[in-house]
C-alpha positions as CSV (number, residue, x, y, z in Angstrom):
1,M,-35.3,-3.1,0.2
2,S,-36.5,-4.9,-2.9
3,A,-38.8,-7.9,-2.8
4,N,-35.9,-10.0,-4.2
5,S,-33.7,-9.3,-1.2
6,Q,-36.2,-11.0,0.9
7,K,-36.1,-14.1,-1.4
8,K,-32.5,-15.2,-0.9
9,K,-31.5,-18.4,-2.4
10,F,-28.9,-21.0,-1.6
11,Y,-27.2,-23.0,-4.4
12,A,-24.9,-26.1,-4.5
13,L,-22.8,-26.2,-7.6
14,N,-21.4,-29.7,-8.5
15,M,-18.8,-30.3,-11.0
16,F,-17.5,-33.8,-11.7
17,D,-16.1,-36.4,-13.9
18,V,-18.2,-39.7,-14.3
19,V,-16.0,-42.8,-13.5
20,D,-18.8,-45.3,-13.0
21,L,-21.9,-44.6,-15.0
22,E,-24.0,-47.3,-13.3
23,K,-23.4,-45.9,-9.8
24,Y,-23.9,-42.4,-10.9
25,L,-27.2,-43.3,-12.6
26,A,-28.3,-45.2,-9.4
27,Y,-27.6,-42.0,-7.5
28,F,-29.2,-39.5,-10.1
29,S,-32.4,-41.7,-10.5
30,R,-33.3,-41.2,-6.8
31,L,-32.5,-37.5,-6.7
32,P,-35.6,-36.1,-8.4
33,E,-37.6,-37.5,-5.5
34,A,-35.1,-37.1,-2.7
35,A,-34.0,-33.5,-3.1
36,P,-37.5,-31.9,-3.1
37,Q,-38.3,-33.7,0.2
38,Y,-35.4,-31.6,1.7
39,G,-36.1,-28.4,-0.1
40,G,-33.9,-28.9,-3.2
41,R,-34.8,-28.2,-6.8
42,M,-32.6,-29.3,-9.7
43,V,-31.9,-26.2,-11.7
44,A,-29.3,-27.2,-14.4
45,F,-27.5,-30.3,-15.5
46,G,-25.1,-30.2,-18.5
47,R,-22.0,-31.6,-20.2
48,F,-18.8,-29.6,-20.5
49,R,-18.4,-27.8,-23.7
50,D,-15.4,-25.4,-23.7
51,N,-13.0,-23.8,-21.2
52,V,-13.6,-20.0,-22.1
53,A,-11.6,-18.5,-19.1
54,G,-10.1,-19.4,-15.8
55,D,-7.6,-21.9,-14.4
56,L,-9.8,-24.6,-13.0
57,A,-9.3,-27.9,-14.7
58,P,-12.5,-28.7,-16.6
59,R,-15.0,-31.4,-15.4
60,Q,-17.3,-33.4,-17.5
61,V,-20.6,-32.4,-15.8
62,L,-22.1,-29.5,-14.1
63,F,-25.0,-29.9,-11.9
64,L,-26.7,-27.0,-10.0
65,V,-29.3,-27.4,-7.3
66,E,-31.3,-24.5,-5.7
67,W,-32.1,-25.1,-2.0
68,E,-34.6,-23.2,0.2
69,S,-31.9,-22.5,2.7
70,E,-28.5,-23.7,3.9
71,E,-30.3,-25.7,6.6
72,A,-32.3,-27.4,3.8
73,F,-29.1,-28.4,2.0
74,N,-27.4,-29.7,5.2
75,S,-30.4,-31.6,6.1
76,F,-30.2,-33.4,2.7
77,R,-26.5,-34.0,2.9
78,D,-26.7,-35.3,6.5
79,A,-30.1,-37.2,6.4
80,P,-29.7,-40.7,8.0
81,D,-32.4,-42.1,5.5
82,L,-30.1,-41.0,2.4
83,A,-27.0,-42.6,4.0
84,D,-26.9,-45.1,1.2
85,L,-27.5,-42.4,-1.5
86,H,-24.3,-40.1,-1.2
87,P,-21.8,-43.2,-1.4
88,L,-23.3,-43.8,-5.0
89,R,-22.4,-40.3,-6.0
90,E,-18.9,-40.5,-4.4
91,S,-18.1,-43.8,-6.1
92,G,-19.6,-43.0,-9.3
93,T,-17.5,-39.7,-9.8
94,A,-14.1,-38.3,-9.5
95,S,-12.5,-34.8,-9.3
96,Y,-15.6,-33.7,-7.6
97,I,-16.1,-30.1,-6.7
98,W,-19.0,-29.3,-4.4
99,Q,-19.4,-25.6,-3.6
100,T,-22.3,-23.7,-2.1
101,F,-23.3,-20.1,-2.9
102,D,-25.7,-17.5,-1.6
103,G,-27.7,-16.0,-4.4
104,L,-30.8,-14.1,-5.5
105,D,-34.0,-15.1,-6.9
106,M,-33.6,-14.3,-10.5
107,S,-37.2,-15.4,-11.7
108,D,-37.9,-11.7,-12.5
109,P,-34.5,-9.8,-13.1
110,A,-36.3,-6.6,-13.0
111,D,-36.8,-7.1,-9.3
112,V,-33.2,-7.3,-8.6
113,S,-31.9,-3.9,-7.2
114,L,-28.4,-2.6,-7.0
115,D,-28.5,-3.1,-3.2
116,D,-29.3,-6.7,-3.8
117,V,-26.3,-7.1,-6.1
118,L,-24.0,-5.3,-3.7
119,A,-25.2,-7.6,-0.9
120,V,-24.0,-10.5,-2.9
121,L,-20.7,-9.0,-4.0
122,K,-19.6,-7.5,-0.6
123,P,-18.0,-10.0,1.7
């Protein structure tokens, strides 16, 4: 078993269109402080460029958050003290896709074994 298989990651992929910039910015301005308190780390944020392949309708924005665990993600999503935060995201966006993924720690790709990859690919 590689060291990497012991450092599983949990990711939340967010893709959406912005419909109310002020509300979304109000949400996003609190996120750098709120997410780490619950074990989240913002990994990527970007604007749509091109549809290379696939049949999913493009969204304007991609946002990827790495979580310490599924429990950490759920605690962020369900936290009573953030009850006023999530409605800002919901009302500031449209066509929202929020999906979660199990993953591997890729900080050193040389540590990733074939067994690690197979563990992700197998149902």
